[in-house]
C-alpha positions, 0 to 999 in steps of 0.5 A: 518579104513574102508573108511578113505582113501576115506575121506582124501583129498590129501595135495597139494605139498608144492611148489604148487601155491595158485593161477593159475593166477595173476588175481585170486590173485588180485581178492582175495586180493581186496576182502580181502582189501575191507572187511578189509576196512569195505566196506562190512562185512564178512557176506555180503561177505560170502552170496554174494560168496555163492550165486555165488557158488550156481548157477547151472552149475558150475564145480564140481571141483571148477575150476571156483571158482575165476570167482565166486569170481569175480562175487560175488565181482562185484555184491556186489559192485554194490548192494552197489552203488560202481560199475556200473553194466552196465559199468562192463558188457560193460568193460568185453565185451570190454576185450573179443573183445580186446582178440579176436582182439589181435594176439596170443602171444601179450599182450591183451590191452583194446585199441585193442577193435575194437569198441573202448571202452571208459570206464567210 
């Protein structure tokens, strides 16, 4: 059939990992667990993730999908009053500083933040 090969998506290898990094699996599992616990509904989750994935400038290959998932989760929890957006932003900045201050090959720890992030 003409065009069929173009429409068929290649199947991933059977042994291909579902996630590229552990944090992706953790973020996904947290979203599922919070939805299962009734913290938010499937509709609320779909809308939050859809908003994030609809932002301009995202990768057409989806390589930033889990960053969008995490942003959606943080935003949804903040809108529900379960997370402090300011503290989330401060903690993310502290992790970035800690990553820059950590020697290559060493584990990144929040304690490596040169500004001494205290958390909340």
